[in-house]
DRENLUMVO-776604 format. One record per residue (C-alpha): residue number from 1; x, z, y. Coordinates in steps of 0.1 Angstrom, whole numbers, plus 5000, padded with zeros to 4 digits. Example, Ala and Ser with C-alpha at 12.3 -4.5 7.8 and 13.67 -1.06 7.14 Angstrom:
! DRENLUMVO-776604
R_i_px_pz_py
R_1_5123_5078_4955
R_2_5137_5071_4989
! end
This chain:
! DRENLUMVO-776604
R_i_px_pz_py
R_1_7858_3544_7672
R_2_7827_3569_7688
R_3_7792_3561_7686
R_4_7769_3569_7708
R_5_7732_3575_7703
R_6_7715_3594_7728
R_7_7704_3588_7759
R_8_7701_3618_7776
R_9_7678_3615_7805
R_10_7679_3635_7833
R_11_7685_3674_7832
R_12_7655_3694_7845
R_13_7665_3714_7876
R_14_7671_3751_7879
R_15_7639_3770_7897
R_16_7668_3791_7914
R_17_7700_3789_7921
R_18_7714_3821_7904
R_19_7708_3840_7874
R_20_7698_3872_7890
R_21_7673_3849_7912
R_22_7649_3843_7878
R_23_7640_3886_7883
R_24_7628_3875_7915
R_25_7609_3843_7908
R_26_7594_3858_7876
R_27_7583_3888_7894
R_28_7565_3866_7920
R_29_7548_3847_7895
R_30_7539_3873_7868
R_31_7541_3903_7888
R_32_7521_3936_7871
R_33_7521_3916_7834
R_34_7546_3933_7808
R_35_7579_3921_7802
R_36_7607_3940_7788
R_37_7594_3966_7759
R_38_7607_3993_7736
R_39_7588_4016_7708
R_40_7581_4051_7718
R_41_7558_4076_7706
R_42_7533_4064_7731
R_43_7535_4029_7714
R_44_7553_4004_7727
R_45_7563_4008_7767
R_46_7584_3995_7793
R_47_7586_3972_7823
R_48_7563_3946_7840
R_49_7581_3920_7859
R_50_7578_3935_7890
R_51_7597_3966_7879
R_52_7622_3948_7860
R_53_7634_3934_7893
R_54_7632_3967_7911
R_55_7652_3984_7884
R_56_7679_3951_7889
R_57_7679_3956_7920
R_58_7684_3991_7921
R_59_7710_3990_7895
R_60_7732_3964_7915
R_61_7730_3986_7943
R_62_7748_4014_7922
R_63_7770_3989_7908
R_64_7781_3979_7947
R_65_7784_4016_7954
R_66_7808_4025_7921
R_67_7832_3997_7939
R_68_7822_3963_7917
R_69_7829_3937_7937
R_70_7824_3894_7936
R_71_7846_3880_7908
R_72_7850_3916_7890
R_73_7851_3919_7855
R_74_7820_3945_7840
R_75_7817_3949_7804
R_76_7783_3956_7787
R_77_7780_3978_7755
R_78_7745_3987_7743
R_79_7722_3984_7718
R_80_7693_3961_7725
R_81_7672_3978_7748
R_82_7648_3964_7781
R_83_7679_3977_7802
R_84_7708_3956_7783
R_85_7689_3926_7800
R_86_7687_3943_7835
R_87_7723_3957_7837
R_88_7736_3921_7830
R_89_7716_3910_7858
R_90_7727_3935_7878
R_91_7759_3925_7870
R_92_7758_3894_7886
R_93_7740_3904_7915
R_94_7767_3923_7928
R_95_7782_3895_7927
R_96_7807_3900_7892
R_97_7813_3884_7858
R_98_7794_3900_7828
R_99_7812_3907_7795
R_100_7791_3916_7767
R_101_7803_3934_7744
R_102_7793_3932_7703
R_103_7785_3969_7691
R_104_7799_3966_7659
R_105_7836_3959_7674
R_106_7861_3988_7668
R_107_7875_4006_7698
R_108_7911_3986_7693
R_109_7890_3954_7694
R_110_7873_3964_7725
R_111_7898_3974_7744
R_112_7915_3945_7739
R_113_7892_3919_7749
R_114_7884_3943_7778
R_115_7923_3947_7787
R_116_7926_3907_7782
R_117_7892_3900_7811
R_118_7912_3929_7830
R_119_7879_3947_7833
R_120_7871_3970_7865
R_121_7842_3988_7852
R_122_7822_3993_7818
R_123_7784_3994_7815
R_124_7779_4015_7784
R_125_7749_4034_7762
R_126_7753_4072_7758
R_127_7757_4061_7720
R_128_7782_4036_7728
R_129_7799_4057_7750
R_130_7827_4076_7727
R_131_7837_4038_7717
R_132_7845_4028_7753
R_133_7865_4061_7758
R_134_7882_4056_7731
R_135_7895_4023_7741
R_136_7896_4031_7777
R_137_7922_4061_7766
R_138_7942_4037_7742
R_139_7941_4006_7768
R_140_7929_4014_7802
R_141_7933_4041_7818
R_142_7919_4029_7853
R_143_7884_4013_7837
R_144_7854_4032_7856
R_145_7823_4039_7834
R_146_7788_4038_7842
R_147_7759_4050_7816
R_148_7728_4034_7806
R_149_7714_4069_7802
R_150_7715_4101_7817
R_151_7748_4112_7822
R_152_7758_4144_7848
R_153_7796_4134_7850
R_154_7789_4093_7853
R_155_7765_4072_7879
R_156_7741_4065_7858
R_157_7707_4042_7857
R_158_7686_4072_7863
R_159_7706_4078_7890
R_160_7702_4038_7906
R_161_7668_4043_7902
R_162_7664_4075_7919
R_163_7686_4067_7949
R_164_7675_4028_7953
R_165_7640_4031_7948
R_166_7630_4002_7979
R_167_7662_3980_7979
R_168_7657_3945_7980
R_169_7677_3912_7970
R_170_7710_3912_7984
R_171_7723_3881_7996
R_172_7740_3855_7976
R_173_7775_3867_7959
R_174_7784_3838_7941
R_175_7779_3802_7938
R_176_7761_3781_7908
R_177_7790_3766_7892
R_178_7811_3803_7896
R_179_7821_3821_7861
R_180_7791_3843_7852
R_181_7796_3852_7820
R_182_7826_3859_7799
R_183_7816_3856_7762
R_184_7845_3868_7734
R_185_7836_3850_7704
R_186_7855_3846_7671
R_187_7830_3831_7653
R_188_7834_3827_7618
R_189_7864_3810_7616
R_190_7893_3820_7639
R_191_7907_3840_7666
R_192_7886_3850_7696
R_193_7881_3834_7726
R_194_7868_3840_7761
R_195_7841_3814_7765
R_196_7836_3811_7802
R_197_7797_3800_7810
R_198_7787_3797_7850
R_199_7754_3801_7865
R_200_7745_3768_7864
R_201_7757_3764_7830
R_202_7730_3793_7814
R_203_7704_3782_7839
R_204_7704_3741_7831
R_205_7702_3758_7793
R_206_7674_3781_7803
R_207_7649_3746_7819
R_208_7661_3728_7785
R_209_7650_3756_7757
R_210_7614_3764_7782
R_211_7604_3726_7782
R_212_7614_3718_7747
R_213_7594_3749_7732
R_214_7560_3756_7738
R_215_7555_3792_7750
R_216_7546_3812_7775
R_217_7528_3846_7794
R_218_7502_3845_7761
R_219_7536_3848_7737
R_220_7553_3880_7730
R_221_7592_3877_7715
R_222_7600_3905_7689
R_223_7640_3907_7695
R_224_7661_3915_7666
R_225_7693_3899_7672
R_226_7720_3917_7694
R_227_7717_3907_7726
R_228_7758_3901_7732
R_229_7752_3872_7716
R_230_7746_3838_7736
R_231_7712_3829_7713
R_232_7692_3861_7717
R_233_7703_3864_7756
R_234_7693_3830_7770
R_235_7667_3822_7741
R_236_7653_3859_7741
R_237_7655_3873_7772
R_238_7663_3850_7800
R_239_7639_3819_7788
R_240_7611_3848_7778
R_241_7614_3858_7819
R_242_7613_3819_7832
R_243_7582_3813_7811
R_244_7565_3848_7817
R_245_7563_3858_7780
R_246_7572_3893_7771
R_247_7599_3910_7745
R_248_7597_3937_7723
R_249_7631_3948_7707
R_250_7630_3961_7671
R_251_7645_3995_7666
R_252_7666_3977_7638
R_253_7668_3957_7611
R_254_7655_3984_7584
R_255_7628_3962_7562
R_256_7601_3989_7570
R_257_7608_3993_7607
R_258_7611_3957_7611
R_259_7580_3951_7592
R_260_7566_3976_7615
R_261_7575_3964_7640
R_262_7566_3931_7636
R_263_7527_3946_7630
R_264_7527_3976_7657
R_265_7545_3951_7692
R_266_7518_3923_7685
R_267_7547_3898_7686
R_268_7537_3862_7685
R_269_7576_3847_7681
R_270_7604_3854_7664
R_271_7642_3843_7669
R_272_7662_3847_7641
R_273_7690_3837_7619
R_274_7684_3825_7585
R_275_7690_3852_7562
R_276_7664_3875_7584
R_277_7639_3846_7572
R_278_7654_3846_7537
R_279_7645_3883_7533
R_280_7617_3882_7553
R_281_7601_3857_7529
R_282_7612_3875_7496
R_283_7596_3904_7510
R_284_7561_3890_7518
R_285_7565_3879_7480
R_286_7572_3911_7465
R_287_7542_3923_7484
R_288_7520_3901_7468
R_289_7539_3904_7433
R_290_7532_3943_7434
R_291_7494_3938_7452
R_292_7462_3942_7426
R_293_7459_3915_7404
R_294_7430_3901_7416
R_295_7444_3899_7449
R_296_7477_3883_7435
R_297_7462_3856_7413
R_298_7446_3845_7445
R_299_7473_3847_7469
R_300_7493_3828_7439
R_301_7465_3803_7436
R_302_7464_3799_7474
R_303_7497_3791_7478
R_304_7499_3764_7452
R_305_7470_3745_7463
R_306_7490_3746_7499
R_307_7523_3736_7486
R_308_7504_3707_7461
R_309_7485_3693_7491
R_310_7515_3691_7513
R_311_7534_3673_7486
R_312_7509_3655_7476
R_313_7494_3642_7512
R_314_7521_3656_7535
R_315_7490_3679_7553
R_316_7500_3716_7558
R_317_7472_3738_7555
R_318_7488_3773_7550
R_319_7480_3782_7589
R_320_7442_3783_7577
R_321_7441_3789_7542
R_322_7466_3816_7542
R_323_7451_3833_7572
R_324_7436_3865_7554
R_325_7468_3872_7538
R_326_7491_3871_7570
R_327_7464_3894_7587
R_328_7465_3915_7557
R_329_7503_3918_7561
R_330_7497_3928_7601
R_331_7512_3894_7606
R_332_7483_3874_7621
R_333_7496_3872_7654
R_334_7529_3855_7647
R_335_7527_3819_7656
R_336_7561_3806_7654
R_337_7599_3813_7638
R_338_7628_3798_7656
R_339_7660_3800_7635
R_340_7693_3794_7648
R_341_7733_3801_7641
R_342_7737_3788_7608
R_343_7715_3764_7583
R_344_7680_3773_7569
R_345_7678_3769_7532
R_346_7647_3741_7526
R_347_7635_3764_7502
R_348_7631_3790_7529
R_349_7614_3767_7550
R_350_7586_3753_7532
R_351_7579_3791_7517
R_352_7574_3802_7553
R_353_7556_3768_7563
R_354_7531_3774_7533
R_355_7525_3804_7546
R_356_7511_3788_7578
R_357_7543_3802_7602
R_358_7555_3768_7616
R_359_7594_3772_7612
R_360_7617_3758_7640
R_361_7655_3751_7635
R_362_7678_3745_7665
R_363_7712_3740_7667
R_364_7736_3754_7697
R_365_7770_3768_7706
R_366_7785_3799_7724
R_367_7801_3768_7751
R_368_7772_3748_7753
R_369_7752_3780_7766
R_370_7740_3781_7734
R_371_7712_3757_7727
R_372_7723_3716_7718
R_373_7694_3710_7697
R_374_7661_3716_7684
R_375_7635_3710_7661
R_376_7598_3705_7685
R_377_7567_3730_7677
R_378_7548_3703_7665
R_379_7547_3698_7627
R_380_7586_3707_7621
R_381_7606_3694_7593
R_382_7634_3708_7576
R_383_7667_3689_7571
R_384_7680_3686_7604
R_385_7683_3708_7633
R_386_7664_3685_7660
R_387_7668_3659_7687
R_388_7692_3672_7720
R_389_7674_3690_7746
R_390_7665_3668_7778
R_391_7698_3663_7802
R_392_7723_3670_7771
R_393_7742_3641_7757
R_394_7754_3638_7718
R_395_7781_3616_7701
R_396_7790_3614_7665
R_397_7828_3605_7672
R_398_7840_3585_7641
R_399_7821_3582_7624
R_400_7829_3579_7581
R_401_7814_3557_7555
R_402_7786_3583_7551
R_403_7782_3582_7588
R_404_7795_3618_7593
R_405_7820_3623_7623
R_406_7827_3652_7646
R_407_7796_3662_7669
R_408_7807_3658_7706
R_409_7786_3672_7736
R_410_7780_3668_7769
R_411_7762_3678_7796
R_412_7754_3703_7824
R_413_7750_3736_7794
R_414_7789_3729_7785
R_415_7813_3756_7797
R_416_7840_3758_7822
R_417_7865_3763_7794
R_418_7882_3790_7776
R_419_7894_3822_7798
R_420_7932_3821_7807
R_421_7936_3796_7775
R_422_7944_3757_7790
R_423_7956_3748_7758
R_424_7925_3755_7741
R_425_7905_3742_7763
R_426_7921_3709_7765
R_427_7918_3711_7722
R_428_7881_3706_7729
R_429_7870_3695_7766
R_430_7879_3658_7762
R_431_7865_3637_7796
R_432_7837_3665_7799
R_433_7834_3661_7762
R_434_7828_3690_7746
R_435_7844_3687_7707
R_436_7822_3709_7682
R_437_7842_3711_7655
R_438_7814_3708_7636
R_439_7805_3677_7617
R_440_7768_3657_7614
R_441_7754_3625_7616
R_442_7718_3610_7629
R_443_7688_3608_7607
R_444_7661_3574_7607
R_445_7641_3599_7638
R_446_7668_3606_7663
R_447_7678_3641_7650
R_448_7713_3660_7641
R_449_7722_3668_7611
R_450_7748_3692_7604
R_451_7770_3687_7574
R_452_7800_3707_7578
R_453_7826_3720_7600
R_454_7859_3697_7605
R_455_7882_3727_7591
R_456_7860_3738_7555
R_457_7862_3701_7545
R_458_7878_3700_7513
R_459_7900_3671_7510
R_460_7905_3658_7471
R_461_7938_3636_7456
R_462_7917_3610_7456
R_463_7907_3610_7494
R_464_7875_3619_7488
R_465_7858_3641_7518
R_466_7838_3670_7506
R_467_7815_3691_7530
R_468_7806_3727_7515
R_469_7778_3730_7535
R_470_7762_3699_7517
R_471_7770_3717_7482
R_472_7762_3750_7495
R_473_7725_3735_7504
R_474_7721_3722_7467
R_475_7727_3758_7457
R_476_7713_3781_7481
R_477_7680_3774_7465
R_478_7688_3792_7433
R_479_7671_3825_7427
R_480_7697_3837_7406
R_481_7722_3834_7436
R_482_7719_3860_7470
R_483_7748_3844_7485
R_484_7775_3814_7483
R_485_7805_3800_7499
R_486_7818_3767_7486
R_487_7859_3764_7495
R_488_7886_3745_7482
R_489_7906_3756_7453
R_490_7932_3745_7427
R_491_7923_3731_7391
R_492_7937_3750_7361
R_493_7971_3734_7366
R_494_7971_3742_7402
R_495_7980_3706_7412
R_496_7948_3695_7426
R_497_7922_3703_7453
R_498_7891_3710_7439
R_499_7855_3725_7446
R_500_7848_3760_7438
R_501_7818_3784_7444
R_502_7823_3817_7455
R_503_7790_3837_7443
R_504_7770_3869_7445
R_505_7747_3870_7420
R_506_7709_3883_7424
R_507_7717_3908_7398
R_508_7673_3922_7402
R_509_7667_3883_7390
R_510_7694_3880_7368
R_511_7682_3918_7348
R_512_7647_3901_7352
R_513_7653_3868_7330
R_514_7677_3886_7306
R_515_7647_3914_7299
R_516_7623_3881_7295
R_517_7645_3866_7270
R_518_7654_3894_7251
R_519_7690_3899_7267
R_520_7713_3920_7276
R_521_7722_3911_7315
R_522_7763_3910_7311
R_523_7790_3895_7325
R_524_7789_3866_7300
R_525_7749_3862_7304
R_526_7755_3863_7337
R_527_7780_3835_7337
R_528_7764_3814_7310
R_529_7730_3811_7339
R_530_7753_3809_7364
R_531_7770_3777_7350
R_532_7739_3763_7338
R_533_7722_3765_7374
R_534_7749_3750_7391
R_535_7758_3722_7364
R_536_7719_3714_7372
R_537_7722_3711_7408
R_538_7750_3692_7410
R_539_7732_3666_7393
R_540_7717_3654_7428
R_541_7753_3649_7441
R_542_7783_3627_7431
R_543_7804_3636_7404
R_544_7830_3648_7426
R_545_7810_3670_7447
R_546_7805_3689_7421
R_547_7816_3726_7410
R_548_7843_3730_7393
R_549_7844_3767_7388
R_550_7825_3794_7400
R_551_7838_3829_7406
R_552_7814_3856_7406
R_553_7818_3885_7430
R_554_7804_3921_7426
R_555_7797_3924_7465
R_556_7785_3905_7493
R_557_7806_3888_7518
R_558_7814_3901_7549
R_559_7794_3892_7578
R_560_7790_3889_7614
R_561_7768_3905_7635
R_562_7743_3877_7635
R_563_7744_3870_7598
R_564_7768_3847_7596
R_565_7791_3846_7568
R_566_7827_3850_7580
R_567_7843_3827_7559
R_568_7878_3830_7574
R_569_7879_3868_7554
R_570_7873_3846_7517
R_571_7910_3839_7517
R_572_7922_3874_7524
R_573_7901_3893_7496
R_574_7919_3906_7469
R_575_7904_3897_7436
R_576_7889_3929_7432
R_577_7856_3917_7447
R_578_7853_3895_7419
R_579_7842_3901_7382
R_580_7849_3870_7368
R_581_7853_3830_7367
R_582_7833_3803_7348
R_583_7855_3773_7342
! end
């Protein structure tokens, strides 16, 4: 049985037919307004909307001169910078297919992707060029390189601006439903697959996002997530272009640089992953804790009033009450945070809301271009990822007794399929419905709540189904837990499946606790505190869902470039990364 609960409405029509035409649309509407910015000695400088369109057309002309033909696959390997997005659009303007590459990949991985994609060219920055050349030498001797930085021996971005300063839009080299972007993703649970997205897929998603979030020419987005990731390329580049917002590219994720970039860029929006927002909240609290005593006491008092008022009355007064604190932190212009890619802990949500920042959580997958659902800016709430975008239909397939079932998605944003993988495509695309592999249910107000992954589900001998993400959500707010993965494991006899928690302890917090209670912060103390905390938090769960064993780790979990924990690596690890277990 399949339960359908959304009336999708009519998908809003894109304002252009093809993705590169967005640059001319934005140039005509927003002109000389700043668009793509990078930090330099003279502050934040870059391209206006009009300059961006001209540069994109010039680079497209260079690509054509270098033999890029309609339908060809062209790799794009670069750190975040203004030229990344313009090269992305230029590849499409030449009628080719862009293959975005993760800068964290090794040469062998890059070579495998480009070889499988049958790429003819690759656009790379100077920093990434040695990696591409190594991959070319091993797998792709015929691959042509084009540089985003000056390179006397290669065609470059600089050459394009010099040789084609006045070239205009070229005739359409593709159709809306043609393949535009080929994204290889392994996520956190499986082998790499080439997701095929058309111009129409992404343009429809841009319209849905633009009409769901309230932002425009007065806004500036600080870009911190890697642009090869669809969440950032769609939400952090293409959507701002559509609505006239500017984008400032952060120098990196080092806490001091990021804090300075948030201050100096005058950013109003930040797209991120939960790990980023957890670290931001921790840094703010650390700054309060290190402030002079009078300011520290005042900040704690105001935060206490804000939290108590919210709990008792439902009113959120942090925006007004904590304005001086945000301004002293240099974050006075920041007005909205958007989180995706993984579940956001409720404690982080309320921590930032109480400081006066609305926090929007959304849900998406690369196969859906990527956004499926999102909360709305007016009075967002935690616990669910929001309502489906207009024109996107969501179903919960075969719900169980707790109303959990697989999330299915249908709409103009759903991918064409997996590249050269008809079997994989047939497994997930059924009658135009995309089977996400995610488990969820509907909330009473019509939002989607994610409850787990089908592949992560733990099945007990009694036939009970346990979704690790639900248990992790209970543990995530523990101040003595830095990271946690809940997974199935065998009981002491090795006979039955039970719930195990793999925990990275928050050692500074545990050391502070030990010092305040007169204990040594040794392994026994850590195990004792974690056992007590997890038992206390488990009382909110049914007995069969409670953690039966805690495995304490020395190192943080391996992560993807967007900060997701790589669950599939857990099974392959040696016990050396663990310091003990609490039965």
